[in-house]
C-alpha positions in Angstrom: 138.3 55.0 169.0 140.8 57.7 167.9 141.3 58.7 164.3 144.1 56.6 162.9 147.2 58.0 161.3 147.7 57.2 157.6 145.1 55.7 155.3 142.1 54.0 156.9 141.0 50.6 155.5 137.6 48.9 155.2 138.5 46.9 158.3 139.1 50.1 160.2 135.7 51.4 159.2 134.0 48.1 160.1 135.6 48.1 163.5 134.7 51.7 164.2 131.1 51.1 163.1 130.9 47.7 164.9 129.7 46.0 161.7 131.1 43.4 159.4 133.3 44.2 156.4 130.6 42.8 154.1 128.3 45.5 155.2 130.9 48.2 154.6 131.5 46.8 151.1 127.8 46.9 150.4 127.6 50.5 151.5 130.6 51.5 149.3 129.3 49.6 146.3 125.9 51.3 146.3 124.0 48.3 147.8 122.6 50.3 150.7 119.1 48.9 150.1 120.5 45.7 151.8 121.4 47.6 155.0 119.3 49.0 157.8 119.1 52.8 158.3 120.9 52.4 161.6 123.7 50.5 160.0 124.0 53.1 157.2 124.3 55.9 159.7 126.9 54.0 161.7 129.0 53.3 158.6 128.7 56.9 157.3 129.8 58.2 160.7 132.8 55.9 160.8 133.9 56.9 157.3 133.7 60.6 158.2 135.5 60.1 161.5 138.4 58.1 159.9 138.4 60.2 156.8 138.2 56.9 154.8 138.9 57.2 151.1 138.1 54.2 149.0 141.0 52.7 147.0 139.4 52.9 143.6 142.5 51.4 141.9 142.3 48.3 144.1 138.6 48.0 143.4 139.0 48.3 139.7 141.8 45.7 139.6 139.6 43.4 141.7 137.0 43.8 139.0 139.5 43.0 136.3 140.2 46.5 135.0 142.3 49.4 136.1 140.5 52.2 134.2 144.0 53.3 133.1 145.1 54.0 129.5 148.8 54.2 128.8 150.2 56.6 126.1 153.7 56.4 124.8 154.7 59.6 122.9 157.8 60.1 120.8 158.2 63.8 121.7 155.8 65.6 124.0 157.2 69.0 122.9 156.0 68.4 119.3 152.8 70.4 118.6 151.5 67.4 116.7 151.9 65.2 119.8 150.2 67.8 122.0 147.2 67.9 119.8 147.0 64.1 119.6 147.3 64.0 123.4 144.4 66.4 123.8 142.2 64.3 121.5 143.0 61.2 123.6 142.5 63.0 126.9 139.0 64.3 125.8 137.8 60.7 125.2 139.4 59.4 128.4 137.7 62.1 130.4 134.3 61.4 128.9 134.6 57.7 129.4 135.9 57.7 132.9 139.5 56.6 132.2 142.7 58.1 133.5 145.6 58.7 131.1 149.2 57.8 131.9 151.5 59.7 129.6 155.1 58.7 129.0 157.4 60.8 126.8 160.1 58.6 125.2 162.0 61.6 123.9 162.7 59.6 120.7 164.8 57.2 122.7 164.1 53.5 122.3 165.6 52.6 125.7 163.1 54.9 127.4 160.3 53.3 125.3 161.2 49.9 126.8 161.4 51.3 130.3 158.1 53.0 130.1 156.4 50.0 128.5 157.5 47.9 131.5 156.2 50.6 133.9 152.8 50.7 132.2 152.6 46.9 132.4 153.3 47.1 136.1 150.4 49.5 136.5 148.2 47.0 134.6 146.8 49.5 132.1 143.7 48.4 130.3 145.2 49.4 126.9 148.0 51.2 125.2 148.2 53.9 122.6 151.7 54.1 121.0 153.3 56.9 119.0 157.1 56.3 119.0 160.1 57.0 116.9 160.7 53.5 115.8 160.3 49.8 116.7 163.2 47.4 116.9 162.4 43.6 116.6 162.9 43.3 120.4 160.3 46.0 121.1 157.8 44.5 118.6 158.2 41.2 120.4 157.5 43.0 123.7 154.4 44.5 122.3 153.2 41.2 121.0 153.5 39.7 124.5 151.2 42.3 126.0 147.9 41.0 127.4 146.1 44.4 126.8 144.9 45.9 123.5 147.2 48.3 121.6 146.6 51.0 119.0 149.3 52.7 117.0 149.2 56.4 116.1 151.0 57.8 113.0 152.7 54.5 112.5 151.7 52.7 109.3 153.4 49.2 109.5 150.4 47.0 108.9 152.5 43.8 109.4 152.4 44.4 113.1 148.8 43.4 113.2 147.5 46.3 115.4 144.9 49.0 114.7 146.5 52.2 113.6 145.3 55.7 113.0 147.2 58.4 111.2 147.5 60.8 108.3 146.9 59.9 104.7 150.5 60.8 103.7 149.9 60.2 100.0 146.9 62.5 99.9 148.7 65.3 101.9 151.8 65.3 99.8 150.0 65.0 96.5 147.8 67.9 97.2 150.7 70.0 98.4 152.7 69.2 95.2 149.7 70.0 93.0 149.4 73.4 94.7 153.1 74.1 94.0 152.8 73.1 90.4 149.7 75.4 90.0 151.9 78.2 91.4 154.6 77.4 88.8 157.2 76.1 91.1 159.6 73.7 89.4 162.4 73.0 91.9 161.7 71.5 95.3 164.0 71.0 98.3 162.6 68.5 100.8 163.9 69.0 104.4 163.2 66.1 106.8 164.3 64.6 110.1 165.5 61.0 110.0 163.6 58.8 107.5 163.8 55.9 109.8 160.4 57.0 111.0 157.8 55.5 108.7 155.5 58.6 108.0 158.4 60.8 107.0 159.6 58.1 104.6 156.1 57.7 103.2 156.0 61.5 102.6 159.3 61.5 100.7 158.2 58.5 98.7 155.0 60.3 97.7 157.0 63.3 96.6 159.2 61.0 94.5 156.2 59.4 92.9 154.6 62.8 92.1 157.7 64.1 90.5 158.1 61.0 88.4 154.6 61.7 87.0 155.2 65.4 86.8 158.8 65.7 85.5 158.7 69.4 85.4 159.0 69.5 89.2 162.6 68.5 90.2 163.4 67.8 93.8 166.3 67.1 96.2 166.1 65.6 99.7 168.0 66.8 102.8 167.8 64.3 105.7 169.3 65.1 109.1 169.0 63.5 112.6 169.3 66.9 114.2 167.6 70.0 112.9 170.8 72.2 112.8 170.0 75.7 111.4 173.5 76.1 110.1 173.5 72.9 108.1 170.0 73.6 106.8 171.2 77.1 105.7 174.1 75.6 103.9 171.8 73.1 102.1 169.5 75.9 101.1 172.4 77.9 99.7 173.6 74.9 97.6 170.0 74.3 96.4 169.6 77.9 95.3 172.8 77.7 93.3 171.9 74.4 91.7 168.6 75.8 90.3 169.4 79.4 89.5 166.6 79.9 87.0 163.8 77.8 88.4 161.1 79.0 90.8 162.1 77.3 94.0 160.2 76.0 97.1 161.0 74.0 100.2 158.8 71.2 101.6 159.2 70.3 105.2 157.9 66.9 106.4 156.8 68.1 109.9 156.5 71.1 112.1 159.9 70.6 113.7 161.6 70.8 110.3 159.5 73.7 109.3 160.6 75.8 112.3 164.3 75.1 111.7 163.9 75.9 108.0 162.2 79.2 108.8 165.0 80.1 111.1 167.6 79.2 108.4 165.9 81.3 105.8 165.9 84.2 108.2 169.6 83.7 108.9 170.2 83.8 105.1 168.2 86.9 104.8 166.0 85.2 102.2 162.4 86.4 101.9 159.8 83.7 101.9 157.8 83.7 98.6 159.9 86.4 97.0 163.1 84.3 97.0 161.8 80.9 97.8 158.5 79.3 98.7 157.8 77.3 101.8 155.2 74.6 102.5 155.0 71.8 105.1 153.0 69.2 106.9 151.7 70.3 110.3 150.2 73.7 111.3 151.8 75.0 114.5 150.3 78.3 115.8 153.3 80.4 114.8 153.0 79.3 111.1 150.2 81.8 110.4 152.2 84.7 112.0 155.6 84.1 110.3 156.0 86.8 107.5 152.5 86.6 106.1 152.0 82.9 107.1 153.3 79.6 105.9 151.3 77.4 103.6 150.6 74.0 105.3 148.9 70.7 105.0 147.1 70.8 108.4 146.8 67.4 110.0 143.5 66.6 111.9 145.7 65.8 114.9 143.1 66.0 117.7 140.7 63.8 115.6 143.6 61.3 115.1 144.0 61.1 118.9 140.3 60.9 119.5 139.8 58.2 116.9 142.7 56.2 118.3 141.3 56.3 121.8 137.8 55.4 120.7 139.3 52.4 118.8 141.2 51.3 121.8 138.2 51.5 124.1 136.2 49.4 121.7 139.0 46.7 121.9 139.0 46.9 125.7 135.2 46.3 125.6 135.7 43.1 123.6 135.8 44.1 119.9 137.6 41.2 118.2 137.3 42.2 114.5 140.4 42.3 112.2 142.8 45.3 112.6 141.8 48.6 111.0 144.3 50.9 109.4 142.6 54.3 109.4 144.0 57.2 107.5 142.6 60.8 107.7 143.0 63.6 105.2 145.0 66.7 105.7 143.6 70.2 104.8 145.5 72.5 102.5 145.8 76.0 104.1 147.2 78.4 101.6 149.1 81.4 103.0 151.6 84.0 101.7 154.7 81.6 101.7 153.6 80.0 98.4 
């Protein structure tokens, strides 16, 4: 028998070895103790001749699992997302799962398309970190037959496990640091507050400033991190608080980068003219003009914890949803 073109099947192997398909299945499933040595040799020779490669996906699906984990990311270019991805990937690799990553690029239509795609691949579970959830998308999630864990999304009404940052702790510690350094005027620069964690961070600043009235604050929210518009806002802020010691708080690494560019465009020196602090610790933050003070998120641990939680659900854990929040670490650098 000549070597077949394309992918060989179990039937091809059985025919080449002149044995039954059951015997081939036993060989492939590690039940070789049920086969004679002669039969083992014949099957092994047929597999080698046909270059047979077992379809592990089909075998897993037949067993009721795919060994696939789906991951919906809001923005794969965000350093936070990359760190979360690495944490998830580490656990998947250790536990023998393959990760399917879908970047929604902060577009809800893409989120729906990818969710349908992941369903079609019959993933064993989903980890979701997306920009927002419309009622239609929430309904779609609730119809899924597989477990789901949310990352960096804090809406407990959805009834899913979630893992993310303790935003109140991170903001409070950052503001306490600013007060200790005698800052009394704060400009908050953030992307859209439709995303829950950003809104939670702004709310925590508002709460802190109500209790510490010496620290005044303004919020600049924008859908697009335009350096020119940020620069204009900073100029207005500097004028509004001429005598106070001023600082800027950015709600994530994307806002921090655009703010740093705006300050450079304005020829303002960080710390001498205005302080800068933010949530997230991208690699460049410690290199920028003496370094930027940050609240460093345990991003990889967040990803690792989310994946471990999902796997426990896949393995049958039926306990009530857990809403896990992890603390940020204050890293003080020259910017404050």
